[in-house]
N, C-alpha and C positions, 0 to 999 in steps of 0.2 A: 463107688460113687456117692458123694455125701447129698443126702435129701435136703433140699432148700425149705426153710420154714416159711410162713407168711412174713411180710414186712409188718414191723411193730406188732407182732403176734402177742407178745407178753404184754405190751401196753394196752393194746385194743381188749384183752381179755380182762385187764384190771378194770378198765373204764365201763366195759359191759357189766361186770360184777356189782360195780357201785351202782349202775342204773337198776340193775336186778334188785339190788337191796332198797332202792328207794321205792320202786314199784311194789315190792313185797309188803313195805310199810304202809304205803298211801293206797295202792289199788290203782283203778282207773278212774276218770270221772272229774279229775281237778283241771284247772287252767293250767296252761303251759308255763305260766308265770311262777306257779307254786312248785311244779317239778323243778323248774331253773333254780329256784331257792334251796330247795331240798336236795338236789345234786350237788350245789356248791359246797353244803355241808358234808354230805356223803364222800366227795373228792378230797376235801380237807382232812376228813377222818382217816382215809386211807392212804393219805401222804401223796395223791396223785397231783403234780404240777398242773396249774391251768390258768387261763386268763378267761374271764367271762365277759361276754358281750363286747368282743373285739372288733373294731372297725376295720375292714378289709378293702384296700383300694380296687378300682375298677379302672381297667384301661381300653381304650378304644384306639386302633391304629397308633399303639404306643404312646399315647396321650393320657395322661392321669385325669379322669373325668371328677366332677365336683361331687358326684354320688358315690357311695360306698355300700358293700354289703356288710351287715352286722352277724358275725358268727355267734351262735350261743356260747360255744366253748371252743378253745383251743388247748388241747392238753399234750403234755410233754413237748410242747413247742413245735409238733409236727403232725398232729392229729386234730382235724375238724370235727366237732361234734355238734350235730345240729338236732335238737329235740322237738318233738311235737306230742300232741295231745289230741289225737283223731280217732275217728271209729275204725279207720283202717290206713294203711300207708298208701299215700297218694303219689301219683307219678311227680306232681309239682315239687313235693319234699325231695324226691331222688334227684330231680333236674337242679334243685338249689344246691345240693350237696356237690354234684358234678361240677357246676359253675364255680362254686367256692374254691374247689380243688384246681381248677384252671386258673382262676384269679390269682390264687396265692402260690402256685406251684408246690404246695404241700404233698406229701406222699399218699396219706391216707384220711379218709373221711368215713364218719360213722353217722348214720341217721337212726335216730332212737324215737320210738313211738310208745308213749306211756298210756295212750288212750284205749288200748284193747284189754281183754281180761288177763291176758298174759303179755308180758314185755315183747315188742317186735323190734328188731334191729336189722339194719343192712350195713355191710361194710363195702366201701368203694376204694379203689385203688387209682391213682393219678398215673396213666401210663404215658403221659407225655412230659416227663421230667427231663 
């Protein structure tokens, strides 16, 4: 019986590695916008395909709303990456990634927190695809 790996395991490993490189260089204490810009540089350097600050439509009862989510990154066309710079990983950030996955039907989301002494991350799977 073949053991199944995690969905997009290699891709998420590369993204988390890029985030670790940013955190190792910058440490904690900067605003989220600084980490956003630094991560863009690191993703490019590692040839990780991404879109930054992508608008994600929101639907209510099948109707597209005027409001939208803005994801920090979409990597490999299938992985939502939400970054934070907080003293600890908040439940609000977790809920945000779960909602992004619901809204987009993307299979995987990563919540990355640069605000602690060591990089914190959490991986989410969209179970309703």
